[in-house]
C-alpha positions in Angstrom: 15.7 8.5 -5.6 14.2 6.0 -3.2 12.1 3.5 -5.1 9.2 1.7 -3.4 7.4 -1.4 -4.7 3.9 -1.9 -3.5 2.6 -5.4 -4.1 -1.2 -5.7 -3.8 -3.8 -8.5 -4.1 -5.8 -9.6 -7.2 -8.3 -11.6 -5.1 -11.8 -10.2 -5.0 -14.3 -12.8 -4.0 -14.4 -15.1 -1.0 -17.9 -16.5 -1.8 -21.0 -15.3 -3.5 -21.9 -13.1 -0.6 -18.5 -11.7 0.5 -16.3 -9.6 -1.8 -12.8 -8.5 -0.7 -9.6 -7.0 -2.1 -7.1 -4.4 -0.8 -8.3 -2.2 2.1 -8.1 1.2 0.6 -6.8 3.1 3.6 -3.9 0.7 3.9 -2.9 1.4 0.3 -3.8 5.1 -0.1 -2.4 6.5 3.1 1.1 5.0 2.7 1.1 5.7 -1.1 0.2 9.4 -0.6 2.7 9.7 2.3 5.5 8.3 0.2 4.5 10.3 -2.9 4.6 13.5 -0.9 8.1 12.6 0.3 9.2 12.4 -3.3 9.7 8.7 -3.6 9.3 6.8 -6.9 6.4 4.3 -6.5 5.5 1.3 -8.6 2.4 -0.8 -7.9 2.4 -4.5 -8.8 0.3 -7.6 -8.1 0.7 -11.3 -8.8 -1.4 -11.3 -12.0 -1.0 -7.6 -12.9 -4.0 -5.6 -14.0 -6.7 -4.6 -11.5 -6.2 -4.9 -7.8 -9.7 -4.8 -6.4 -10.7 -2.6 -3.5 -12.6 -4.0 -0.6 -16.0 -2.4 -0.7 -16.0 -2.3 3.1 -13.1 0.2 2.9 -15.1 2.6 0.8 -17.0 5.4 2.6 -18.3 8.9 1.8 -16.0 10.0 4.6 -12.9 8.9 2.8 -10.7 11.8 1.8 -10.8 12.7 -2.0 -7.1 12.2 -2.2 -7.6 8.4 -1.6 -9.5 8.3 -4.9 -6.5 9.6 -6.7 -4.2 7.0 -5.0 -6.8 4.3 -5.9 -6.3 5.0 -9.6 -2.9 3.2 -9.3 -4.9 0.0 -8.5 -6.7 -0.1 -11.8 -3.8 -1.4 -13.9 -1.0 -2.8 -11.8 2.2 -4.3 -13.2 2.7 -8.0 -13.1 5.1 -8.9 -10.3 7.2 -11.3 -12.4 7.9 -8.6 -14.9 9.4 -6.3 -12.2 13.2 -6.1 -11.7 13.1 -6.2 -8.0 16.8 -5.2 -7.8 15.7 -1.6 -8.7 13.8 -1.1 -5.5 14.7 -0.1 -2.0 11.5 -0.9 -0.1 8.8 -3.6 -0.5 5.4 -2.5 0.9 2.5 -5.0 1.4 -0.9 -3.4 2.2 -3.7 -5.5 3.6 -7.4 -6.2 3.2 -8.5 -9.8 3.3 -7.5 -10.4 -0.3 -3.8 -11.1 0.5 -4.8 -14.1 2.7 -5.9 -15.9 -0.5 -3.2 -15.0 -3.0 -0.2 -13.1 -1.6 0.1 -15.7 1.2 0.8 -18.5 -1.4 2.5 -16.6 -4.3 5.9 -18.1 -5.1 7.2 -15.0 -6.9 6.3 -12.8 -3.9 8.0 -15.3 -1.6 11.2 -15.0 -3.7 10.8 -11.2 -3.7 10.5 -11.1 0.1 13.6 -13.4 0.4 15.6 -11.1 -1.9 14.7 -7.9 0.1 15.2 -9.7 3.4 18.6 -11.1 2.6 19.9 -7.9 1.0 18.8 -5.9 4.0 16.3 -3.9 2.1 13.2 -2.6 3.9 10.1 -4.7 4.0 7.0 -3.0 5.4 3.6 -4.7 5.7 0.3 -3.9 7.2 -2.6 -5.9 8.7 -3.4 -8.9 6.4 -0.6 -7.8 4.1 1.8 -9.5 6.5 0.4 -12.8 5.0 2.7 -12.0 2.1 5.6 -12.9 4.3 4.6 -16.4 5.4 5.7 -18.4 2.3 9.1 -16.7 2.2 12.2 -18.6 3.3 15.8 -17.7 3.7 18.4 -19.3 1.5 19.0 -21.8 4.4 15.3 -22.9 4.2 14.1 -21.2 7.4 10.9 -19.1 7.4 11.8 -15.4 7.0 9.6 -14.6 9.9 11.2 -17.1 12.3 12.6 -15.3 15.3 11.4 -11.9 14.1 9.3 -9.7 16.3 6.2 -8.6 14.4 2.5 -8.1 14.4 -0.5 -8.3 12.0 -4.3 -8.4 12.1 -5.0 -10.4 15.2 -7.2 -13.4 15.9 -9.3 -11.2 18.1 -9.8 -8.6 15.4 -10.7 -11.3 12.9 -13.3 -12.5 15.4 -14.7 -9.0 15.9 -15.2 -8.5 12.2 -16.8 -12.0 12.0 -14.5 -13.2 9.3 -12.8 -16.1 11.2 -14.7 -18.9 9.5 -14.1 -17.5 6.0 -10.3 -17.4 6.3 -8.0 -20.1 4.9 -6.0 -19.7 8.1 -5.6 -17.3 11.0 -2.7 -15.0 10.4 -1.7 -14.6 14.0 -1.7 -18.4 14.5 0.3 -19.0 11.3 3.0 -16.5 12.2 3.4 -18.1 15.6 3.5 -21.5 14.1 6.3 -20.4 11.8 8.4 -19.2 14.8 7.7 -15.5 14.9 7.8 -13.5 18.1 4.2 -12.3 17.7 3.0 -9.2 19.6 -0.7 -8.4 19.7 -2.1 -5.2 21.3 -5.7 -4.4 22.0 -8.0 -4.5 18.9 -7.6 -1.5 16.6 -4.5 -0.3 18.4 -2.1 1.8 16.4 0.6 -0.8 17.0 3.8 -1.2 14.9 6.7 -3.5 15.4 10.2 -2.9 13.9 12.8 -5.6 13.8 15.8 -4.9 11.7 14.7 -4.3 8.1 11.1 -5.6 8.9 8.3 -3.2 9.8 4.8 -4.5 10.5 1.5 -2.9 11.5 -1.4 -4.5 13.3 -4.4 -3.1 11.4 -5.6 -0.3 9.1 -5.3 2.3 11.9 -1.5 1.9 11.7 -1.3 2.9 8.0 0.2 6.3 8.6 2.4 5.1 11.4 3.9 2.3 9.3 4.5 4.7 6.5 6.2 7.2 8.9 8.4 4.5 10.4 9.4 3.3 6.9 10.5 6.9 6.0 12.5 7.1 9.3 14.3 3.8 8.5 15.0 5.0 4.9 16.4 8.3 6.2 18.6 6.5 8.8 20.3 4.7 5.9 21.1 7.7 3.9 
């Protein structure tokens, strides 16, 4: 059975006025899609325990199924306790939270390196792509160097008025690290695939990233 490891944020508070976390759609849609396909899913985070949900991603229009998926964020496993060799896919959902913890987490960086160098699938979405930036290859090069990818764009950050609150701008950082960065119009359903790396630009790509991940899994069977 294909095993998927979700790694989500523990970060919940940017300042006294701005709360954050994982953007629910970016977790719930892929989670439910993979679950319906019959994959075995584990949810982990750097600290374990609760992975907070960004309140901005909660709405009365959200499908009830998302609430069921969200239960898996209440008590995540601690990433360092996970045997990453057991998994076939690493999935990193977004929300602004990952910019503050996943981007700097050393254990996640080593996890990304392991998946990358063992040709296992890495899928990330929106700000979840921040979880790739600290990872290096065994030769010391950034994992993202030379890779064609996307993420939440500088323009999208500007539109949601969060630029000044970010520790860095993700688009700029990825380009700085040598990625071949592709940005489409704000809120486009835009996905890039480069080898074993799948990235999506924003929350509107959640289903498409999940579908492309399934296609890549199937192509390897």
